[in-house]
Phi, psi and omega in degrees: 000122183279160178303145181295332181291332176290323178290333170299311180297319178294312182300318185286327172301323181285314183279328182058033175205120186294332178291318177296319181293320176293326174299307188289337179267356180060046177224177178276154178298317176297343181286320182294316176303317179294319172305309187296314183298320178299318188287320182300312181299319177296322181272344179072035187201151169285140177260328180226150175224154169261125174237114185059035176078013180248127178285136186222144179279139172282171176303322182283334178286330174299311184299311185294319180301312180296318182291323188287321184298320188293311184299314180300321183292316180298323181292321177292320182294319177302314179300326185283319180291325178281330178288316181226064189303340187277337186263139181243130172249122194239131168246108184256137173244160178205133177290171198292322177301312182280332171298319185284325197241336185236333185303312187302315174299324184290322178295321175295315183294323182291313180294332173288331185277320175245077193292353183263353182293153169246127187232131177240127186247126169254118180259120183199174185279153184325305182296322174291322181297310177302313175310311182307315179298307180306331187255014175070016177275356179231143163284319173204167182226137174261108198240133173253356179269195179269147179205164187270109175295345172280337185266323185240154173273154182206165181224119174297132176261306174188166180251122185252134172298141185235120197230144165274149194230152169208177177284143170303343179271350182277138186300337178302337179288346190272343180189176178294142181224157178280168182289316187290337179289341180290331186300341174282002180264166175268122192259130169265117185218158177290164179291164172301135183100348184276158176287320186296321177288330183290322185291310180301313180296321172302313175300306181296329179296318174303337184249020181055046173229161183222158177300317184278008172269357176280163180297334172203154171232135173232124181265134183223132187275347190234146181286332187288317170286337176288326181285326177296319183286317178301315187294330179278004177065034173292309188196192176247162185213161174235115181227171178282144187296334189289343176277346196239004182307304182305312184295321176293325178293325175281344186078018179277346173218138177254146176282134179273121181274121190252146174228155172275182187292341179266007175085015178271136176307135176245129178241122183260144169210165177208150180281139164262125188230144173270119188244148191203159180273116186294335187273002190272352186053193178069017184290339180290348183285332183241014187298336180271004176303123187296156170202172179284349183297132190297311180256005171059018186278153184277143181261000000 
């Protein structure tokens, strides 16, 4: 259990407003100020500054925030362990491709191996899942997008093909095309913050192209309408093959064969990783969670 002043600090880090923090904690605003002053005197540094009337964390405040989140996570996990040592409670995050198409078999295999466990699954975009890890709300997250491997620990799950798709009625279905030829199409794309979009944006940048360079762009947060719009020949999209197996097998969607400027075939793929905060500990509690990695070792 953390010191109550550290909880005040974490709340203020989230709201960045003394009045809102006081209201949420049911204490007075002077009490919030007193708690922060106590911590600043205790640690011998400023934790917050005002810049143009906007409250901001100092660099040392950022350090304290990260470490207090880790302490809070470890405190809560320790309480769970001491109260019911035989039970395992996992809070798992997954990006949409993994959550919708791959997570269920892995969770099922884990629960069959650990029948007394309790598992909750949150499906969200990469940015929000990383925030959940940072704030200690998740034990780990299965992420398809980009993240800082110097900041987070990870375990490789699989490398998944990432392909462009179009309607069978689209001329792009008939033969290989260059990346630049795609710009005349209407692009169906995931929202900002999603791993799928980040991988596409990174690929386009490598070929000196951008999402807003397409003839038109429609943002869709769910795979089903994305695939339906492509099937209806409204536009093209880029998704992981795991999302498209049935449609490709039935022929209702076609893979776009891509070539570079020299006419060489382009094949895209990206890592799916199990990601965690290394300082949070308790990894041994879920070390047996299944993945496609051959040795299951931590990186």
